[in-house]
Every structure is written in C-alpha cells, then in structure tokens.
N, C-alpha and C positions, 0 to 999 in steps of 0.2 A: 256151319259153325265149327270153329276150331276148339281144341281142348281148353284153351285158356280164356275163351270168351264166356261172359256171364249173361244170363237172361233173367231179368227180374220178373217174377211171377207173383201176382197178388191173389188173395183168396177169391176174388170175384172173377178170376180168369184173365184179367188184363195183364199186359206185360210191361207197363210203364210204372215207374216209381223206384223206390230205393231198397226194397226187400230182395236180398239176393239168396237167402236160404231160409227154408222153413223146416224145422225139425219137430217131429212128433214123438213125444215120449209116452211109452205105454207102461202100465203098472202103477204102483202106489205113488201118490203125488209127493210123498215125503211128510205129509201131514198125518199124524198118527191119531187114530180114533180109539179112545180108551173107554172101557165100560165104567159105569158109576162105581162098581165094586173095586175096580183097579185104582181109580182115583182116590177112593176112600182109604184103601190100603196104603197107598203112597203117602197120602196126607197124614195118616196115623203114624207111619214110620218116621215122618219128619218131626213128630211131636215127642218121640222117645227121648229120655234124658241123654244128653251128650250128642244128639244127632244134629248135624248141620244141614239146613235146608238145601244149600247149594250142592252138597255131596249127594244127598238123597236124590235130588233132581237129576244130577248128572248120571247117577247109577241107573236111573230108569229112562234116560233119554228125553228128559223134559227140562224146562227152565225153572228157575226158582220162583219166578213170578206166577207160573202156572200152578205150582204147589201152593203158594200163598193164596191164590184165587180159589183153588179147590178146598182149602181149609176154611176160607171165609164162607163159601157156599154151603159147606157141610155144617158149619156152626149156625148159619141162618136157618137151616132145616132142622136144627136140634140134634144132629147126628154126632156132633162133637161138643164137648163142654165149652162154655164161654172162655174166651181168651183172658186169663187172669195171670198177671205177673206173679211169679212166686215171691213170697215175702222174703226180704233180704235176711240173711242169717248173720248174726253178730255174735262176737265172743261176749260172754257175760262180764260185766263190769264189777269188779270187787273193790270196794272202798274201805280202807282201814280206818279205824277210829283214830282221829288225830290226838286224842288224849292218851292213847297207849304209847309208851316209850318203845322205840324200835330197839331191837336187840343188836347192839354193835358187837362185832366179834372182839373178844378181849385181846388187846395188844399188850404183851408183857414188856415191862420196863425193868432193866437191871442197872443199878448204879453201884459202882465199886468205889469204896472209900478205904484205901489201904487194903487190909486183908478182910474187910467186911464187905459183903455184897448184899445190897438191898434189892429185893425182887417184889414188884407190885405190878398192877395193871394201870393203864392210862386213865382209868376212871377215878383215881385217887385225887382228893382235893389238893390244890397247890399249897395252901397254908399248912395242911397236915404233913405233906411231904417235906416241906421246908423245916418243920419242927423235928421230924424224924432225922433228917440229915444233920441238923445242928446237934441233936442229942448224940448221934454216932460220933461226930467230930469231937464233942466235949468228952466223951468216954475214952478217947485214945490218949 
C-alpha cells in the first residue's frame, strides 16, 4: 500500500465499510462531575442579590439551566427556601386634601399712574383693583 491509500477498518476487524479513522481520546470526557456541596454552593451564589444566573453559571463552567435545575432540586429537598418573588416596592402615594388651597407663589403687580405706583399681588379682586385705580385717577 502507498502512503495515500486508505484502509477502512471496523471495530469487528473487517476492512469493508466507510470508517476511515478511529480516534480514541483518553482523559476526562468533558463532562464535569460536581459534588452535592459544590452544586449547593453555586446555586446559593446564584440567589444572592444582584447575581445573574448566566454569569454565575459561566464563572463555574456550567449552563444556566444546570443552575436552575440544582436550585429546583435543592428546594425540593428543603435545602433552599421556596421560590418566592420579592414583593414589589412602590413609592408611597401622598394625596393632598382637595379642600386645602394650594399656595401659589405671590406674583407682584405694579401699576404706574403718573407719579403714583400701585403695588399689589395678583390675588387682588378685580373689582377692588378697579376701584383703587379710579380713586388714584380722581385724586390727580
């Protein structure tokens, strides 16, 4: 046989078929075996405030679905508290009494009539203001 020829070899020793190469890998299969304590520690870490399951899983070489599964199993065994959604937090609602008048900032009003300047705020009654203006004009 030349260097470029192939010989198909099967596990049963025959040479017919389509397998041209068989590679045997030794060592860990890539599947990681974790102790119960390690699973519990990772699951607990994923429950810390602000923790994201995907980041915790990536940090420990796991998938987020594995972490969710470990949490579920630990809860079933009573090793973790039941999954309860934290109650939503709301800002307190403050309702003002509608009968109370709102304090409007005073806006000053100045009316110049010749050398006389009338100063008042805008809360003055229109009829009263009209009478004051007429009185100032009549006094001139």
